[in-house]
C-alpha positions as CSV (number, residue, x, y, z in Angstrom):
1,M,-16.5,-41.9,-30.9
2,S,-12.9,-42.7,-30.0
3,S,-12.8,-45.7,-32.4
4,S,-14.0,-43.5,-35.3
5,L,-11.4,-40.9,-34.5
6,I,-8.7,-43.5,-34.7
7,S,-10.0,-45.3,-37.8
8,L,-10.5,-42.2,-39.9
9,P,-6.9,-41.2,-39.9
10,A,-5.9,-44.8,-40.6
11,F,-8.4,-44.9,-43.6
12,M,-7.0,-41.6,-44.9
13,L,-3.5,-42.9,-44.6
14,V,-4.4,-45.9,-46.8
15,L,-6.4,-43.7,-49.2
16,F,-3.7,-41.1,-49.8
17,G,-1.0,-43.9,-49.8
18,S,-2.6,-45.1,-53.1
19,I,-2.1,-41.8,-54.9
20,R,1.3,-42.5,-56.4
21,P,1.7,-39.9,-59.2
22,A,1.7,-37.3,-56.4
23,T,5.2,-38.4,-55.7
24,A,6.6,-39.0,-59.2
25,H,8.2,-35.8,-60.2
26,V,6.9,-35.4,-63.7
27,K,10.0,-33.5,-64.9
28,W,12.0,-36.7,-64.4
29,F,9.8,-38.9,-66.5
30,A,7.7,-37.0,-69.0
31,P,7.8,-34.1,-71.5
32,Y,7.1,-30.7,-70.1
33,I,7.4,-27.0,-71.1
34,V,8.2,-24.8,-68.1
35,G,7.2,-21.6,-69.9
36,A,3.9,-22.8,-71.2
37,P,0.9,-20.9,-70.0
38,P,-0.7,-22.7,-67.0
39,K,-4.4,-23.5,-67.0
40,P,-6.4,-20.8,-65.3
41,I,-6.9,-21.4,-61.6
42,S,-10.7,-21.2,-62.3
43,Y,-10.3,-24.6,-64.1
44,T,-9.3,-26.2,-60.8
45,I,-11.8,-24.3,-58.7
46,A,-14.6,-25.6,-60.9
47,D,-13.4,-29.2,-60.6
48,A,-15.5,-31.4,-58.4
49,W,-12.7,-33.8,-57.9
50,F,-10.5,-31.1,-56.4
51,W,-13.2,-30.2,-53.8
52,F,-13.9,-33.9,-53.1
53,G,-10.2,-34.2,-52.2
54,I,-10.2,-31.1,-50.1
55,C,-13.2,-32.4,-48.1
56,L,-11.6,-35.8,-47.5
57,V,-8.4,-34.2,-46.2
58,S,-10.3,-31.6,-44.1
59,A,-12.1,-34.6,-42.4
60,F,-8.8,-36.3,-41.9
61,F,-7.2,-33.3,-40.3
62,A,-10.3,-32.5,-38.2
63,A,-10.4,-36.1,-36.9
64,A,-6.7,-36.1,-36.1
65,R,-6.9,-32.8,-34.3
66,A,-10.0,-33.9,-32.3
67,L,-8.2,-37.0,-31.3
68,E,-5.1,-35.0,-30.4
69,A,-7.1,-32.6,-28.2
70,S,-8.9,-35.4,-26.4
71,A,-7.7,-37.7,-23.6
72,Y,-6.5,-40.1,-26.3
73,G,-4.1,-37.6,-27.8
74,P,-1.2,-38.1,-25.5
75,V,-1.7,-41.9,-25.7
76,A,-1.5,-41.7,-29.5
77,L,1.6,-39.6,-29.4
78,D,3.2,-41.8,-26.7
79,N,2.6,-44.8,-28.9
80,L,4.3,-43.1,-31.9
81,D,7.1,-42.1,-29.6
82,R,7.6,-45.7,-28.5
83,L,7.7,-47.0,-32.1
84,T,10.2,-44.4,-33.3
85,R,12.4,-44.0,-30.2
86,P,15.4,-45.8,-31.7
87,L,15.4,-43.4,-34.6
88,W,14.7,-40.3,-32.4
89,D,17.7,-41.1,-30.1
90,R,20.0,-41.0,-33.2
91,L,18.0,-38.6,-35.4
92,D,20.9,-36.2,-36.0
93,D,23.2,-39.0,-37.0
94,Y,20.5,-40.4,-39.2
95,I,19.8,-37.2,-41.1
96,R,23.5,-36.4,-41.6
97,A,24.1,-39.9,-42.9
98,I,21.1,-39.8,-45.3
99,V,22.1,-36.3,-46.6
100,A,25.6,-37.6,-47.2
101,A,24.3,-40.8,-48.9
102,F,22.1,-38.7,-51.2
103,F,25.1,-36.6,-52.4
104,V,27.2,-39.8,-52.9
105,A,24.3,-41.2,-55.0
106,I,24.0,-38.2,-57.3
107,F,27.8,-38.1,-57.5
108,S,27.7,-41.7,-58.7
109,V,24.9,-40.9,-61.2
110,G,26.9,-38.0,-62.5
111,G,25.9,-35.2,-64.9
112,I,23.3,-33.6,-62.6
113,Y,23.2,-30.6,-60.2
114,L,20.7,-31.7,-57.5
115,T,17.9,-33.8,-59.2
116,P,17.6,-35.9,-62.3
117,D,16.1,-33.1,-64.4
118,L,18.9,-30.6,-63.7
119,K,21.5,-31.9,-66.1
120,T,25.0,-30.6,-66.5
121,P,28.0,-31.7,-68.6
122,A,30.4,-30.3,-66.1
123,E,32.3,-33.2,-64.5
124,W,33.6,-31.0,-61.6
125,V,30.0,-30.5,-60.3
126,S,29.9,-34.2,-59.3
127,W,33.2,-33.9,-57.4
128,M,31.7,-30.9,-55.6
129,Q,28.9,-33.2,-54.5
130,L,31.3,-35.7,-53.1
131,V,33.0,-32.9,-51.1
132,I,29.6,-31.9,-49.7
133,A,29.0,-35.5,-48.6
134,G,32.3,-35.7,-46.8
135,A,31.9,-32.3,-45.1
136,I,28.6,-33.4,-43.4
137,F,30.3,-35.8,-41.0
138,W,32.2,-33.1,-38.9
139,K,30.5,-30.2,-37.1
140,R,33.2,-27.8,-38.2
141,T,32.7,-28.6,-41.8
142,M,28.9,-28.9,-41.9
143,P,28.6,-25.1,-42.7
144,I,30.8,-25.9,-45.8
145,A,28.3,-28.5,-46.9
146,A,25.5,-26.1,-46.3
147,V,27.1,-23.4,-48.5
148,G,27.9,-26.1,-51.1
149,I,24.2,-27.1,-51.4
150,V,23.2,-23.5,-52.0
151,A,26.1,-23.1,-54.4
152,L,24.8,-26.0,-56.5
153,W,21.4,-24.4,-56.8
154,L,23.0,-21.1,-57.8
155,L,25.2,-22.9,-60.4
156,A,22.1,-24.4,-61.9
157,L,20.9,-20.9,-62.7
158,R,23.5,-20.9,-65.5
159,D,21.4,-23.4,-67.4
160,Y,17.9,-23.2,-66.1
161,D,15.3,-20.5,-65.5
162,L,14.7,-19.3,-62.0
163,F,11.1,-20.3,-62.1
164,H,12.1,-23.9,-62.9
165,L,14.5,-23.9,-60.0
166,F,11.9,-22.7,-57.5
167,D,10.9,-26.4,-57.3
168,Y,14.1,-27.2,-55.4
169,L,14.8,-24.0,-53.5
170,A,12.8,-24.6,-50.3
171,L,14.1,-28.1,-49.7
172,G,17.7,-27.1,-50.5
173,L,17.5,-24.2,-48.1
174,G,15.9,-26.4,-45.4
175,V,18.7,-28.9,-45.6
176,A,21.3,-26.2,-45.6
177,L,19.7,-24.4,-42.7
178,Y,19.5,-27.7,-40.8
179,L,23.3,-28.2,-41.2
180,L,24.0,-24.7,-40.1
181,L,21.8,-25.0,-37.0
182,A,23.0,-28.5,-36.1
183,S,26.6,-27.3,-36.2
184,S,25.9,-24.4,-33.9
185,E,27.1,-24.3,-30.3
186,R,24.1,-22.2,-29.3
187,E,21.3,-24.5,-28.1
188,S,18.7,-21.8,-28.7
189,W,19.6,-22.1,-32.4
190,R,20.1,-25.9,-32.5
191,V,16.6,-26.5,-31.1
192,H,15.1,-25.3,-34.4
193,R,17.1,-27.5,-36.7
194,F,14.4,-30.2,-37.3
195,E,11.8,-27.5,-37.7
196,A,13.8,-25.8,-40.4
197,L,14.1,-29.2,-42.2
198,R,10.4,-29.8,-41.9
199,W,9.3,-26.4,-43.1
200,G,11.7,-26.7,-46.1
201,L,10.1,-30.0,-47.1
202,A,6.5,-28.8,-46.5
203,I,7.0,-25.7,-48.7
204,A,8.7,-27.8,-51.4
205,L,5.8,-30.2,-51.5
206,M,3.1,-27.6,-51.6
207,W,4.9,-25.7,-54.4
208,S,5.5,-28.7,-56.6
209,S,2.0,-30.0,-56.1
210,L,0.6,-27.0,-58.0
211,E,2.0,-28.5,-61.3
212,K,-0.9,-31.0,-61.2
213,F,-3.4,-28.1,-61.3
214,A,-1.5,-25.8,-63.7
215,Y,-0.3,-28.5,-66.1
216,P,-2.4,-31.7,-65.8
217,E,-1.4,-32.7,-69.4
218,W,2.2,-33.2,-68.2
219,F,1.0,-36.3,-66.3
220,Y,-1.0,-37.8,-69.1
221,P,2.0,-39.9,-70.4
222,L,2.6,-41.3,-67.0
223,V,-1.1,-42.3,-66.5
224,E,-1.4,-43.7,-70.0
225,E,1.8,-45.7,-69.7
226,K,1.0,-47.0,-66.1
227,P,-2.9,-47.0,-66.0
228,F,-2.9,-49.1,-62.8
229,L,-1.7,-46.0,-60.9
230,T,-5.2,-44.5,-61.0
231,F,-6.9,-47.5,-59.3
232,G,-9.8,-47.2,-61.7
233,L,-10.4,-43.4,-61.2
234,P,-10.8,-41.3,-64.4
235,R,-7.5,-39.7,-65.4
236,D,-8.8,-36.1,-65.1
237,G,-10.2,-36.8,-61.7
238,F,-7.2,-38.7,-60.4
239,I,-4.6,-36.0,-61.2
240,P,-6.2,-33.2,-59.2
241,M,-6.8,-35.6,-56.4
242,A,-3.1,-36.4,-56.5
243,G,-2.3,-32.6,-56.4
244,V,-4.6,-32.2,-53.4
245,A,-2.9,-35.1,-51.6
246,E,0.6,-33.7,-52.1
247,F,-0.4,-30.1,-51.1
248,T,-2.4,-31.0,-48.1
249,M,0.1,-33.6,-46.7
250,G,2.8,-30.9,-47.2
251,F,0.5,-28.5,-45.3
252,G,0.0,-31.1,-42.6
253,L,3.8,-31.2,-41.9
254,I,3.6,-27.6,-40.5
255,W,0.5,-28.1,-38.3
256,T,0.1,-29.7,-34.8
257,P,2.3,-32.7,-33.7
258,L,-0.2,-35.5,-34.4
259,I,-1.3,-34.1,-37.7
260,R,2.3,-33.6,-39.0
261,R,3.3,-37.1,-37.9
262,L,0.3,-38.7,-39.5
263,S,0.9,-36.6,-42.6
264,A,4.5,-37.8,-42.6
265,L,3.4,-41.4,-42.4
266,A,1.0,-40.9,-45.3
267,L,3.7,-39.3,-47.4
268,L,6.1,-42.1,-46.5
269,V,3.6,-44.7,-47.8
270,I,3.1,-42.6,-51.0
271,F,6.7,-42.1,-51.8
272,T,7.6,-45.7,-51.0
273,S,4.8,-47.0,-53.2
274,A,6.2,-45.0,-56.1
275,V,9.6,-46.7,-56.1
276,W,8.5,-49.9,-57.8
277,P,6.6,-48.3,-60.8
278,F,9.2,-45.5,-61.4
279,G,12.4,-47.3,-60.6
280,R,15.8,-46.1,-59.4
281,I,15.5,-42.6,-60.7
282,E,12.6,-42.1,-58.3
283,I,14.4,-43.4,-55.3
284,I,17.6,-41.4,-56.0
285,G,15.6,-38.2,-56.7
286,H,13.2,-38.6,-53.8
287,G,15.4,-40.6,-51.4
288,L,16.3,-37.4,-49.4
289,I,12.6,-36.4,-49.2
290,M,11.6,-39.9,-48.0
291,A,14.3,-39.8,-45.3
292,I,13.2,-36.4,-44.1
293,V,9.6,-37.5,-44.0
294,L,10.6,-40.4,-41.8
295,A,12.5,-38.0,-39.6
296,V,9.3,-35.9,-39.2
297,A,7.3,-39.0,-38.2
298,A,10.0,-39.8,-35.6
299,D,10.1,-36.2,-34.2
300,H,9.0,-36.4,-30.5
301,S,8.6,-32.7,-30.2
302,R,5.1,-31.7,-28.8
303,S,5.4,-28.0,-29.6
304,S,4.4,-25.8,-32.5
305,H,6.6,-22.8,-32.3
306,L,4.9,-20.8,-35.1
307,F,1.2,-19.8,-34.6
308,A,0.8,-22.5,-31.9
309,N,-2.4,-21.0,-30.4
310,F,-3.9,-20.6,-33.9
311,K,-3.1,-24.2,-34.9
312,A,-4.5,-25.6,-31.6
313,R,-8.1,-24.6,-32.6
314,L,-9.8,-27.2,-34.7
315,S,-11.9,-24.6,-36.5
316,N,-8.8,-22.9,-37.8
317,I,-7.8,-25.9,-39.9
318,P,-9.9,-24.9,-43.0
319,I,-8.8,-21.3,-42.5
320,G,-5.1,-22.3,-42.4
321,L,-5.5,-24.6,-45.4
322,G,-7.4,-22.0,-47.4
323,A,-4.8,-19.4,-46.6
324,A,-2.0,-21.7,-47.6
325,L,-3.7,-22.5,-50.9
326,T,-4.4,-18.9,-51.6
327,L,-0.8,-17.9,-50.9
328,F,0.8,-20.6,-53.0
329,V,-1.6,-20.4,-55.9
330,T,-1.3,-16.7,-56.1
331,G,2.5,-16.9,-55.9
332,Y,2.8,-19.7,-58.5
333,W,0.5,-18.1,-61.1
334,S,1.8,-14.5,-60.5
335,L,5.5,-15.5,-60.7
336,H,4.8,-17.5,-63.9
337,L,3.1,-14.5,-65.4
338,A,6.0,-12.2,-64.3
339,F,8.6,-14.6,-65.9
340,Y,6.9,-15.6,-69.1
341,G,4.0,-13.2,-69.7
342,F,0.3,-14.0,-70.5
343,E,1.2,-16.1,-73.6
344,G,4.1,-17.9,-71.9
345,Y,7.3,-18.9,-73.6
346,V,7.7,-22.2,-75.4
347,G,10.7,-21.6,-77.6
348,P,11.0,-22.2,-81.3
349,A,8.3,-24.6,-82.4
350,T,10.6,-26.6,-84.6
351,Q,13.1,-27.5,-81.8
352,E,12.7,-30.4,-79.3
353,R,14.9,-30.6,-76.3
354,A,15.0,-32.9,-73.4
355,T,16.7,-32.7,-70.0
356,H,17.2,-36.4,-70.3
357,S,18.1,-38.9,-73.0
358,H,15.7,-41.5,-74.2
359,N,16.3,-44.7,-72.2
360,P,14.3,-47.2,-70.2
361,D,14.3,-45.2,-67.0
362,Q,13.1,-42.0,-68.8
363,P,11.0,-43.3,-71.8
364,H,9.6,-40.0,-72.9
365,G,11.0,-37.2,-75.0
366,P,13.6,-37.0,-77.8
367,Q,17.3,-37.5,-77.4
368,A,19.0,-34.6,-75.7
369,P,21.6,-32.8,-77.9
370,G,25.0,-33.8,-76.7
371,G,23.8,-37.1,-75.2
372,I,23.3,-38.0,-71.6
373,G,24.0,-35.1,-69.2
374,A,23.4,-32.4,-71.8
375,P,21.4,-29.5,-70.3
376,P,19.0,-27.4,-72.5
377,T,20.2,-24.2,-74.0
378,R,19.3,-21.5,-71.4
379,G,15.9,-19.9,-72.1
380,Q,14.9,-22.8,-74.4
381,E,13.5,-25.4,-72.0
382,V,11.0,-26.6,-74.7
383,I,9.9,-30.2,-74.4
384,Q,12.2,-31.4,-71.6
């Protein structure tokens, strides 16, 4: 039995590592309409591929938790600790360096707020990113960097709808909160810094995964342009499976130590495999996420501060996963309805706008008015 418990998580790691479009943020590479009415959630609930993915992940989580609760659990965690000890010993330095490198990278790209699809023609925004990068290296200035990250998100509200920016809220807040807690002199606060980072990433992944259920057609150009990504699966089966992988691995990041570390390793494989087919925009946009995922895999903490007793019971895994799905699905569809109404908002039918210009890295969509770096007119995020 112990060999099956070890082999099943390894098998699931390889399986979900092959689901690459789960990591390619569709708004960076293909046309999309933020205000378009999403498909009814009943469409996903009736999809056999969705439930097949849920069953696979449930088996993965159950096997990992059974292993963790057995006599082999500490051995598995000790082995992970041994492999990641060099990173764990310098984890704060690593995270700060990676966050700084990310802001230097987007400063170098220019014309964006926080990610490739959030364009801005304001040159001073890039210099603000460079200031944030420099402020990360000193404890006294780390709070300035944290405020700067939140400020960039708020500045993007000038050009983009709030619903669009929800994609980037949790991760931005997670990084900002990490910087605040890491710079604190109170150890009772500092001890939660990695947890804040992990929760921010988990929520961001679970939220963004819902696009694959609400707007599967957004991913059609990617699948048609790079059919090898599906590994022979039908397009309309592969996309919901990719959504399940992204949501559940995000969920795994907030569960018990072994599950969250195995989930992090699976995500690391997924994100790394997406770099080759999607290029430098992918690594710049997701470089920070990949770095945080690696930090989660290297986290030696054996505690689960929130709902620890609930998470410890294997039978509560499907309950927790079901509750998370219900919460996020309800929030996503309800907020979209509140922002755009039943019929949605797609802007004037005769206009076409893109958050990026037509070039080899972003082959879809028309030329953005004003050239590279031109944001859409607020409220008219038509085909971006």
